[in-house]
C-alpha distance (Angstrom), angle and dihedral (degrees) to the residues before:
residue distance angle dihedral
M1 . . .
K2 3.84 . .
I3 3.73 118.5 .
D4 3.80 111.8 -128.4
S5 3.81 103.9 -155.6
K6 3.84 90.9 -175.4
S7 3.80 90.5 66.8
Y8 3.81 88.1 69.9
R9 3.79 95.1 47.8
V10 3.78 119.3 114.8
R11 3.80 107.9 -134.3
P12 3.83 117.4 -131.2
G13 3.76 108.6 -92.5
Q14 3.80 92.7 13.3
N15 3.81 114.7 148.7
V16 3.81 100.5 -130.5
R17 3.79 119.5 -145.8
L18 3.77 107.0 -178.0
R19 3.77 93.5 -168.6
E20 3.81 86.2 65.8
W21 3.77 92.7 45.6
P22 3.82 116.3 90.1
T23 3.80 122.1 -113.9
W24 3.77 90.2 -170.1
V25 3.78 133.1 41.4
K26 3.81 133.2 173.7
P27 3.82 108.8 -76.7
P28 3.79 115.2 -112.5
F29 3.78 89.5 -133.2
T30 3.79 136.5 59.3
S31 3.77 101.0 -150.3
K32 3.80 142.6 21.4
D33 3.77 90.1 -106.4
E34 3.81 92.0 54.0
Y35 3.81 89.2 48.8
K36 3.78 91.8 52.9
E37 3.81 90.7 46.4
I38 3.79 92.5 52.9
L39 3.80 93.5 45.2
E40 3.82 92.3 48.1
K41 3.81 88.8 51.9
H42 3.78 91.7 50.2
V43 3.82 92.8 46.2
A44 3.82 91.1 49.5
E45 3.80 92.5 52.5
L46 3.83 91.0 44.8
S47 3.74 89.1 54.2
S48 3.76 91.7 51.2
L49 3.83 93.8 46.0
Q50 3.81 91.3 46.4
Q51 3.80 89.8 56.1
L52 3.81 90.1 51.0
H53 3.80 90.0 46.2
Y54 3.79 90.8 52.1
A55 3.79 92.6 47.3
S56 3.79 96.9 45.6
N57 3.86 90.4 50.7
R58 3.83 94.6 -167.0
Y59 3.78 104.3 112.6
A60 3.80 138.6 32.3
L61 3.80 118.6 -143.8
L62 3.86 119.8 -147.1
L63 3.80 117.9 -167.5
I64 3.79 115.1 -167.5
F65 3.82 120.4 -163.3
Q66 3.77 121.1 -164.4
G67 3.77 132.4 165.5
L68 3.76 144.8 127.8
D69 3.79 120.1 -77.5
A70 3.82 112.7 -63.6
A71 3.83 92.6 13.9
G72 3.82 90.6 131.4
K73 3.82 103.5 -104.9
D74 3.80 95.9 140.1
G75 3.79 93.3 47.1
A76 3.82 93.8 46.4
I77 3.83 91.4 51.4
R78 3.80 92.8 45.6
H79 3.81 96.6 48.2
V80 3.80 100.8 37.6
L81 3.80 96.1 45.7
S82 3.83 95.4 38.1
G83 3.82 92.0 113.1
V84 3.81 98.1 44.0
N85 3.79 118.4 113.4
P86 3.86 106.0 -111.4
E87 3.79 88.1 -142.5
G88 3.82 89.5 70.3
C89 3.80 99.8 36.6
E90 3.79 135.7 60.7
V91 3.85 127.7 -173.6
S92 3.78 118.1 -153.9
S93 3.83 121.7 -170.1
F94 3.81 117.7 -161.4
K95 3.74 118.4 -155.4
E96 3.80 130.4 158.2
P97 3.85 109.2 -19.9
S98 3.78 119.1 -104.8
A99 3.82 123.5 -122.8
E100 3.83 88.9 -101.5
E101 3.80 92.4 50.3
L102 3.78 91.7 50.4
E103 3.81 89.6 59.0
H104 3.84 90.1 65.0
D105 3.77 135.3 59.0
F106 3.73 116.7 -75.6
L107 3.81 94.9 -101.0
W108 3.79 96.4 50.2
R109 3.84 100.4 87.7
T110 3.82 94.4 50.4
T111 3.80 95.0 41.9
R112 3.80 89.0 61.9
R113 3.84 89.0 59.9
L114 3.82 99.0 50.5
P115 3.79 113.9 131.7
E116 3.77 123.5 -105.7
R117 3.78 122.3 -123.1
G118 3.78 111.4 -73.2
R119 3.78 92.3 25.6
I120 3.77 137.1 97.0
G121 3.82 118.0 -130.1
V122 3.76 120.3 -163.0
F123 3.81 121.8 -162.5
N124 3.79 114.6 -161.9
R125 3.78 94.4 -160.7
S126 3.80 114.1 -14.4
Y127 3.76 146.4 -178.0
Y128 3.83 86.0 -42.1
E129 3.83 87.0 79.8
E130 3.82 84.5 75.9
V131 3.88 90.5 66.7
L132 3.77 96.0 34.4
V133 3.80 116.8 39.1
V134 3.80 91.5 21.9
R135 3.77 90.9 50.5
V136 3.82 90.4 50.5
H137 3.83 89.7 46.7
P138 3.85 104.8 31.6
E139 3.77 90.6 172.1
M140 3.81 85.0 80.3
L141 3.75 88.4 73.7
L142 3.78 88.6 72.8
K143 3.78 89.4 68.2
Q144 3.79 92.4 53.3
G145 3.77 96.5 70.6
L146 3.75 94.8 -130.2
P147 3.83 120.4 165.1
K148 3.77 109.0 -93.2
E149 3.81 93.0 -116.0
E150 3.81 90.8 54.1
R151 3.80 94.2 44.5
E152 3.82 92.6 50.7
D153 3.81 95.7 41.1
K154 3.82 108.1 124.0
H155 3.81 89.1 -146.0
I156 3.83 94.6 55.0
W157 3.83 94.8 114.6
D158 3.81 93.1 48.5
K159 3.83 88.2 50.5
R160 3.82 89.7 51.3
Y161 3.76 90.7 49.3
R162 3.81 88.7 52.2
S163 3.81 91.5 50.1
I164 3.78 91.4 50.7
V165 3.79 94.5 47.2
D166 3.81 90.8 47.7
L167 3.80 91.0 49.6
E168 3.82 92.7 50.1
S169 3.82 90.1 47.3
H170 3.82 90.8 51.3
L171 3.85 90.5 48.8
H172 3.80 92.1 49.0
C173 3.80 91.6 51.6
N174 3.78 88.2 53.6
G175 3.80 97.5 50.4
T176 3.81 104.8 -88.6
R177 3.79 114.1 128.2
I178 3.79 114.0 -157.0
V179 3.80 127.8 -156.3
K180 3.77 117.6 -177.1
I181 3.81 120.6 -161.4
F182 3.78 124.3 -166.6
L183 3.81 111.1 -168.4
H184 3.79 103.0 -146.4
V185 3.85 110.8 -151.5
S186 3.80 127.4 173.1
K187 3.77 122.7 -119.9
D188 3.84 91.3 -117.0
E189 3.81 92.0 51.2
Q190 3.80 89.9 49.5
R191 3.85 88.7 53.7
K192 3.80 90.8 52.1
R193 3.76 92.2 50.6
F194 3.77 91.9 48.1
L195 3.78 89.1 53.6
E196 3.81 90.3 50.2
R197 3.75 90.5 53.4
I198 3.77 90.3 53.3
D199 3.82 95.4 44.3
E200 3.80 98.2 43.6
P201 3.88 111.0 69.5
D202 3.79 92.1 -153.5
H203 3.81 89.7 58.1
N204 3.82 98.7 44.1
W205 3.76 90.9 99.1
K206 3.82 90.7 63.5
F207 3.74 93.4 61.5
S208 3.80 130.4 77.7
A209 3.76 137.7 165.3
A210 3.81 87.8 -109.3
D211 3.80 88.9 67.7
I212 3.81 90.7 62.1
H213 3.80 91.3 43.9
E214 3.81 91.7 54.9
R215 3.78 91.5 47.7
K216 3.79 86.2 70.0
Y217 3.81 87.6 68.4
W218 3.78 95.4 53.4
K219 3.78 95.5 125.0
A220 3.80 92.4 47.2
Y221 3.84 91.1 50.7
V222 3.80 90.9 49.8
E223 3.79 91.2 52.5
A224 3.77 91.2 46.3
Y225 3.78 91.5 51.7
E226 3.78 91.7 46.6
A227 3.78 91.4 53.9
C228 3.77 93.0 44.0
L229 3.80 96.9 48.6
S230 3.82 90.7 46.1
A231 3.86 93.8 50.1
T232 3.79 101.1 40.8
S233 3.78 109.7 35.8
T234 3.78 105.2 106.7
E235 3.80 137.6 169.2
H236 3.81 91.9 -102.4
A237 3.80 98.1 37.1
P238 3.84 107.8 30.2
W239 3.74 129.3 -177.2
Y240 3.80 119.6 -132.0
A241 3.82 114.9 -157.4
V242 3.80 101.3 -155.7
P243 3.82 120.9 -166.6
A244 3.78 104.0 -118.6
D245 3.79 108.7 178.5
D246 3.81 88.6 101.0
K247 3.83 107.5 52.9
E248 3.79 95.9 -159.7
T249 3.79 94.4 50.7
A250 3.77 90.8 46.4
R251 3.81 91.8 52.1
L252 3.81 92.2 50.9
S253 3.80 90.0 48.1
V254 3.80 92.2 50.4
S255 3.85 92.4 47.0
Q256 3.86 88.4 51.5
I257 3.78 91.8 50.7
V258 3.82 91.5 50.4
L259 3.80 91.3 45.7
D260 3.78 91.0 51.6
A261 3.80 91.5 49.5
L262 3.81 92.6 52.3
R263 3.82 92.7 44.3
D264 3.79 89.9 54.4
L265 3.80 91.9 59.5
K266 3.76 117.3 97.6
M267 3.78 96.8 -123.8
S268 3.74 134.4 160.5
Y269 3.84 136.0 158.1
P270 3.82 114.2 -95.8
K271 3.78 111.4 -91.1
T272 3.76 117.4 -119.9
T273 3.80 112.5 -119.6
P274 3.85 122.0 -138.4
K275 3.81 89.4 -108.9
R276 3.84 91.4 52.2
R277 3.79 89.8 46.0
R278 3.79 91.4 56.2
E279 3.83 90.3 48.5
L280 3.83 90.9 52.0
D281 3.79 92.4 47.4
S282 3.82 90.0 51.1
I283 3.80 91.3 50.0
R284 3.78 90.2 47.8
Q285 3.78 92.5 53.7
L286 3.80 90.7 52.2
L287 3.79 91.2 50.6
V288 3.82 92.2 49.8
K289 3.84 91.0 49.3
K290 3.82 92.4 50.7
Q291 3.80 90.9 49.9
G292 3.78 87.7 56.6
């Protein structure tokens, strides 16, 4: 069964209703062994494409992962990128802003972590937290030192959407390709995963009382995500709302999305010039002589 990554893509201008968007789809495999086989194939091709991406040094690729607690962001990143050379990839996780970060505009801390050309940057959460968690908890705006008129502006979220879209357009024009993945998990599946974190000693560290507190705001988070996905999915920086109730299916979907993004890049290995060829031939002759 082929994975059609485009089926998860949020169309520009689409009015997203997450309650109508699936959190589970039929798995593209019939056994654990087949799942592992598909994932290994994807990982191997990703490794090969990443090497080409690094060598061609023309584009940067930014992968943004968002989702509610226990949606599977860490696991998807770990499994999908398991074969990628760390030299060409950097994962950045964004939690509560530091005092220094709060002294800058809301895009500052993530802009500093953008990938260079030839590299893959992964944002585990991102600047989108500023129109998600901050929208659900607007009291956080008080910590950001904004002018009163900006903080109380009823259009503040629309302005932030505009800032984000403008930033992503600017990055695209300068060679950064952006893929944004929202792992769409159901409330019941989140509850099950929270229970697993409590019941399995090795997973206790993943759980905190704050997770249960935030669960009370489920409806508000869904509405914030709906507004965000609708306002910021563009042709050059699309959102993919990936059904995430089944972790294995979600990981294969994510790996397919990343593969498609890399395949779409016009990449090639640098061509050897005649001058460079002569240099290499000269070096080769020296090595052959020394061997003798």
